[in-house]
Short mmCIF file of the C-alpha atoms (twelve columns), coordinates in Angstrom:
data_MODEL
# 
_entry.id   MODEL 
# 
loop_
_atom_site.group_PDB 
_atom_site.id 
_atom_site.type_symbol 
_atom_site.label_atom_id 
_atom_site.label_alt_id 
_atom_site.label_comp_id 
_atom_site.label_asym_id 
_atom_site.label_seq_id 
_atom_site.Cartn_x 
_atom_site.Cartn_y 
_atom_site.Cartn_z 
_atom_site.pdbx_PDB_model_num 
ATOM 1  C CA . UNK A 1  33.051 39.425 169.171 1 
ATOM 2  C CA . UNK A 2  29.926 39.053 166.898 1 
ATOM 3  C CA . UNK A 3  31.682 36.225 165.143 1 
ATOM 4  C CA . UNK A 4  32.306 34.303 168.226 1 
ATOM 5  C CA . UNK A 5  28.606 34.734 169.249 1 
ATOM 6  C CA . UNK A 6  27.468 33.600 165.633 1 
ATOM 7  C CA . UNK A 7  29.650 30.605 165.963 1 
ATOM 8  C CA . UNK A 8  28.230 29.684 169.386 1 
ATOM 9  C CA . UNK A 9  24.683 30.138 168.108 1 
ATOM 10 C CA . UNK A 10 25.517 27.738 165.146 1 
ATOM 11 C CA . UNK A 11 26.750 25.167 167.575 1 
ATOM 12 C CA . UNK A 12 30.457 25.556 166.990 1 
ATOM 13 C CA . UNK A 13 33.328 26.810 169.338 1 
ATOM 14 C CA . UNK A 14 33.590 30.547 170.119 1 
ATOM 15 C CA . UNK A 15 37.134 30.333 169.073 1 
ATOM 16 C CA . UNK A 16 38.423 28.412 165.979 1 
ATOM 17 C CA . UNK A 17 40.216 25.386 166.905 1 
ATOM 18 C CA . UNK A 18 44.095 25.639 166.447 1 
ATOM 19 C CA . UNK A 19 45.628 23.309 163.883 1 
ATOM 20 C CA . UNK A 20 47.842 20.820 165.621 1 
ATOM 21 C CA . UNK A 21 50.294 18.627 163.747 1 
ATOM 22 C CA . UNK A 22 49.332 15.039 163.291 1 
ATOM 23 C CA . UNK A 23 50.897 12.545 165.774 1 
ATOM 24 C CA . UNK A 24 53.926 10.657 164.714 1 
ATOM 25 C CA . UNK A 25 51.831 7.547  164.301 1 
ATOM 26 C CA . UNK A 26 49.911 8.992  161.477 1 
ATOM 27 C CA . UNK A 27 53.042 10.510 159.694 1 
ATOM 28 C CA . UNK A 28 55.392 7.576  159.864 1 
ATOM 29 C CA . UNK A 29 55.383 4.152  158.306 1 
ATOM 30 C CA . UNK A 30 55.406 1.015  160.408 1 
ATOM 31 C CA . UNK A 31 59.028 0.650  159.964 1 
ATOM 32 C CA . UNK A 32 59.887 4.339  160.767 1 
ATOM 33 C CA . UNK A 33 57.717 3.946  164.009 1 
ATOM 34 C CA . UNK A 34 59.702 0.756  164.910 1 
ATOM 35 C CA . UNK A 35 63.012 2.544  164.413 1 
ATOM 36 C CA . UNK A 36 61.832 5.639  166.135 1 
ATOM 37 C CA . UNK A 37 60.733 3.546  169.194 1 
ATOM 38 C CA . UNK A 38 64.208 1.895  169.268 1 
ATOM 39 C CA . UNK A 39 65.918 5.232  169.242 1 
ATOM 40 C CA . UNK A 40 63.857 6.257  172.389 1 
ATOM 41 C CA . UNK A 41 65.180 2.985  174.011 1 
ATOM 42 C CA . UNK A 42 68.686 4.489  173.476 1 
ATOM 43 C CA . UNK A 43 69.881 1.995  170.807 1 
ATOM 44 C CA . UNK A 44 72.488 3.142  168.253 1 
ATOM 45 C CA . UNK A 45 71.877 2.806  164.345 1 
ATOM 46 C CA . UNK A 46 74.098 -0.303 164.523 1 
ATOM 47 C CA . UNK A 47 72.129 -1.920 167.397 1 
ATOM 48 C CA . UNK A 48 68.825 -0.969 165.694 1 
ATOM 49 C CA . UNK A 49 70.223 -2.614 162.465 1 
ATOM 50 C CA . UNK A 50 71.063 -5.838 164.368 1 
ATOM 51 C CA . UNK A 51 67.691 -5.998 166.156 1 
ATOM 52 C CA . UNK A 52 65.603 -5.544 163.036 1 
ATOM 53 C CA . UNK A 53 68.025 -7.654 160.855 1 
ATOM 54 C CA . UNK A 54 68.666 -4.830 158.351 1 
ATOM 55 C CA . UNK A 55 71.581 -2.757 157.265 1 
ATOM 56 C CA . UNK A 56 72.809 0.270  159.426 1 
ATOM 57 C CA . UNK A 57 72.582 2.127  156.063 1 
ATOM 58 C CA . UNK A 58 68.662 1.176  155.986 1 
ATOM 59 C CA . UNK A 59 68.384 2.622  159.552 1 
ATOM 60 C CA . UNK A 60 70.105 5.772  158.675 1 
ATOM 61 C CA . UNK A 61 67.865 6.204  155.521 1 
ATOM 62 C CA . UNK A 62 64.817 5.609  157.574 1 
ATOM 63 C CA . UNK A 63 66.005 8.030  160.322 1 
ATOM 64 C CA . UNK A 64 66.554 10.793 157.767 1 
ATOM 65 C CA . UNK A 65 63.008 10.370 156.388 1 
ATOM 66 C CA . UNK A 66 61.751 10.460 159.984 1 
ATOM 67 C CA . UNK A 67 63.618 13.667 160.665 1 
ATOM 68 C CA . UNK A 68 62.338 15.235 157.483 1 
ATOM 69 C CA . UNK A 69 58.739 14.248 158.143 1 
ATOM 70 C CA . UNK A 70 58.784 15.578 161.670 1 
ATOM 71 C CA . UNK A 71 60.920 18.551 160.690 1 
ATOM 72 C CA . UNK A 72 63.416 17.720 163.374 1 
ATOM 73 C CA . UNK A 73 67.290 17.403 163.281 1 
ATOM 74 C CA . UNK A 74 68.359 15.476 166.356 1 
ATOM 75 C CA . UNK A 75 67.725 12.155 168.030 1 
ATOM 76 C CA . UNK A 76 66.894 13.767 171.301 1 
ATOM 77 C CA . UNK A 77 64.024 15.686 169.570 1 
ATOM 78 C CA . UNK A 78 62.651 12.513 168.197 1 
ATOM 79 C CA . UNK A 79 62.750 11.106 171.786 1 
ATOM 80 C CA . UNK A 80 60.877 13.901 173.042 1 
ATOM 81 C CA . UNK A 81 58.035 13.636 170.370 1 
ATOM 82 C CA . UNK A 82 57.750 9.826  170.719 1 
ATOM 83 C CA . UNK A 83 57.809 9.989  174.587 1 
ATOM 84 C CA . UNK A 84 55.208 12.798 174.714 1 
ATOM 85 C CA . UNK A 85 52.975 10.811 172.172 1 
ATOM 86 C CA . UNK A 86 52.962 7.756  174.304 1 
ATOM 87 C CA . UNK A 87 52.571 9.455  177.698 1 
ATOM 88 C CA . UNK A 88 49.292 8.660  179.451 1 
ATOM 89 C CA . UNK A 89 46.569 11.358 179.087 1 
ATOM 90 C CA . UNK A 90 44.978 12.717 182.304 1 
ATOM 91 C CA . UNK A 91 41.166 12.341 182.391 1 
ATOM 92 C CA . UNK A 92 39.096 15.609 182.022 1 
# 
């Protein structure tokens, strides 16, 4: 309790802030973000490749890197992360 009081007196929070992971936009390259966004639109690797005019192997490589950076294993997890990040924030 004393530490919390000392922090408030020093102009800081009573409880230390919890470290939150960086948003996907800070972790991913521009191309990785593009591909992640297209995954959330429901496109397959082949459709993403055609849209971006790249090989489906390149799409697969980017997705493997995205999954590794975000510590996820499935497309649905990627969709959840991207959707939550793009959700409007309530004021307050």
